[in-house]
Each structure stands twice: as C-alpha cells, then as structure tokens.
C-alpha positions, 0 to 999 in steps of 0.5 A: 074626192070633193062633193062636187066631184062625187056628183059626177058619179052620183048626179042625184046626190044623197037622194037614193044614193045607197041603191044607186051605189049598189046598182053600179057595183052590181053591174061591175060584179056581174061583169066580173063573174061572167068572164074568165079571170084576166088580171088586167081586166080585174085591175081595171074594174077594181080601179072603177070600184075604188072611184065609185066607193070614194064618190059614195063615201064622199056623199056620206055613204057607208061601206062595211068590210066583211070577212071572207075566207080565202079561196085557196086549194091544195090540189094534191092529186093529179086526177083531172076529174078531182082537180076540175071538181075542186076548181069548180067548187072554189070558182062558185064560192068566189063568185058568191063572195064577190056578189056579197062584198060591198067594200073595194078592199074585200072585192080586191082580195077576193079577185086576187085570191081567185086569180091565184087559185086559177093560176094553180088550176091552170098549171095542171093543164100546162102540159101541151108542147103544141102550137097554140092556135084558134083559142080564145082565152076568155071563152070557157068551154061548156062544163058539161062538154068538159065533164063528158070529155073527162068520162071518155078520157077515163074510160080510155084508161087515162086519168092524169094530165100527162095523158092529155098528150095522147089525145087528138088536138080536137079533143075538148080537154086538149083545147082547154089545156091550150087555152089555159096554157095561153092564159098562163102566158098572158098572166105571166107577161101581164103582171 
C-alpha cells in the first residue's frame, strides 16, 4: 500500500497515528466481542483489520506480535453444567486475548481458535431433532437464565445433553440447543 492510499484510512498521516490505529482497532474488537461468533463476520472484520494494519505500517507504524496460548478445551464430560462452565472460561479468556492483541495475525489466530472451540461446544447441544423456528443465532441467552435452567434441569434428575429431549420446547436449554444447532448448520455451510 502506498502512503497516498494509507492516508485514506489515516487522513492525519503520521500525526497521532498510533492513537488513531488503536482507536479503530478497538472499535472493531468491541464489535467482535459483543457478538456471537460467526465465521463470515469474523472473516470480514479480519480483512478490515488487515487493511488498517497495512495502512498503519505504510505510514511508519509498528505492530508487535504477542504469543497467546490457544483456546482449546477437551470437553470430556457430558454434564451440561461443566461444559457450559468450561466454555464460559474459554470465551472470557479469548475475549481478553483479543482485546490485548494488536497484530492482525494474532487476532486472526484468536478468532479461529475461538470458532473452533465454539463448534466443539455447540456439538454437545446438537441433540434436538425438532424443527428449528423462532431462533436468532446471534442472540445469546442471558447467562443467568441458562444457569437457573441448568439448576432446575439437575433438580429434576437430569444431567446430560441427551436429556434435553425430555424438556418442554419453551425451556431455555431447549432453545439454546436449537440456536446452537442452527449455528452449526450455518458454520458448516458457510466455510
């Protein structure tokens, strides 16, 4: 990218370049952490960051790579409570890593790993054989509603994901199962 092209993204040139790049990057990362992960959205934002970083570097800005541990989980237990808890830890860690990253390669790696972990997580929930309707993929349920539903689920003697089929279709856990099943289909078709 030429310096003239870079000025399209950073009209003030080198003046305040670091702050302007950090601000633009922060806005994109805020958008990414506030949404449920969808590969198509992640890919488009990564392309945007690549262009911004290229423009930033064309104007003399320097980015540094940071080593982030991979966001991997081995879900070994089919307990809804344990799987939800482990996923929440990884989600929070991934979001923290994302906010600390300032290089597009680091950001891309974090997002790819997070999508991979989310796929593993969603596969546990993919037990419903009913029609999926009235489900918004990108709208995550309130975590407290899920925790309360898990407590009620366990108080009824249930624990595994296979037991979800015994619940009413309006149950928050059933709705989450449907949402994640639909998301898996979207991810499978979108890649």
